[in-house]
C-alpha positions as CSV (number, residue, x, y, z in Angstrom):
1,M,114.2,82.2,96.0
2,E,114.8,83.8,92.5
3,E,111.5,82.1,91.4
4,V,109.6,83.7,93.9
5,K,111.1,87.2,93.2
6,I,110.0,86.5,89.6
7,A,106.6,85.7,90.5
8,I,106.5,88.8,92.9
9,I,107.3,90.8,90.0
10,A,104.9,89.2,87.7
11,A,102.2,90.2,90.3
12,V,103.2,93.8,90.6
13,S,103.3,94.3,86.8
14,E,99.9,92.6,86.7
15,V,98.6,95.3,89.2
16,F,99.8,98.0,86.9
17,R,98.3,96.5,84.0
18,F,94.9,95.7,85.8
19,R,94.9,99.5,87.1
20,R,95.6,100.8,83.6
21,E,92.6,98.9,82.1
22,N,90.3,99.7,85.2
23,P,91.4,103.0,86.5
24,K,88.6,103.0,88.9
25,S,89.5,99.9,90.5
26,D,89.6,99.8,94.5
27,Y,91.8,98.1,96.2
28,E,89.4,95.1,96.8
29,A,89.2,94.4,93.2
30,I,93.0,94.5,92.5
31,I,93.4,91.8,95.2
32,R,90.5,89.7,93.6
33,H,91.9,90.0,90.2
34,I,95.7,89.2,91.5
35,T,94.2,86.3,93.5
36,D,92.6,84.9,90.3
37,F,96.0,85.7,88.4
38,S,98.0,83.7,91.1
39,N,95.9,80.7,90.8
40,R,97.8,79.9,87.6
41,E,100.7,79.1,90.1
42,R,100.8,75.8,91.3
43,D,103.5,76.4,94.3
44,S,101.3,77.8,97.1
45,F,104.4,79.9,98.7
46,K,104.7,81.4,95.4
47,K,100.7,82.4,95.2
48,M,101.0,83.7,98.7
49,A,104.0,85.8,97.8
50,M,102.3,87.2,94.9
51,I,99.0,88.2,96.6
52,S,101.0,89.7,99.6
53,A,103.3,91.8,97.1
54,A,100.0,92.9,95.4
55,A,98.4,94.0,98.4
56,K,101.5,96.0,99.5
57,T,101.6,97.3,95.9
58,A,98.1,98.4,96.1
59,S,98.6,99.9,99.4
60,Y,101.7,101.9,98.5
61,I,99.9,103.2,95.4
62,E,96.8,104.5,97.5
63,R,99.4,106.1,99.8
64,N,101.4,107.6,97.1
65,P,99.2,108.1,94.2
66,D,101.7,110.2,92.2
67,S,104.4,107.4,92.4
68,T,105.6,105.9,89.0
69,E,105.7,102.4,88.3
70,K,109.3,102.5,88.6
71,Q,109.2,103.8,92.1
72,V,106.6,101.5,93.1
73,I,108.7,98.4,92.0
74,R,111.8,99.9,93.9
75,H,109.6,99.8,96.8
76,V,108.5,96.3,96.5
77,M,111.9,95.2,95.6
78,S,113.3,96.9,99.0
79,I,110.7,94.9,101.1
80,I,110.9,91.8,99.2
81,N,112.5,90.0,102.1
82,E,109.8,91.3,104.4
83,I,107.3,89.7,102.2
84,T,108.8,86.3,102.1
85,N,109.7,86.5,105.9
86,S,106.2,87.1,106.8
87,I,104.7,84.2,104.7
88,E,107.5,81.7,106.1
89,L,106.3,83.0,109.6
90,D,102.9,82.1,108.8
91,E,103.4,78.8,107.5
């Protein structure tokens, strides 16, 4: 589970980096980028967790545009079990 958490945080960090470099990027562009980014990962569960976390991150940022990166990370960490549980249910 720790490796999955690390992969999720890597995906969230990549969302921040991508948005800094592409400030006009929309939700779909972020998800496309994270999908490409997650393809480096061989474990399919980690890939899905990364994409799910990125989607929740992008959605949270859209709803809370003034939130800091620290606040977004806290939010994602607070729902990390929800993210991984939803993937387990889908499998």
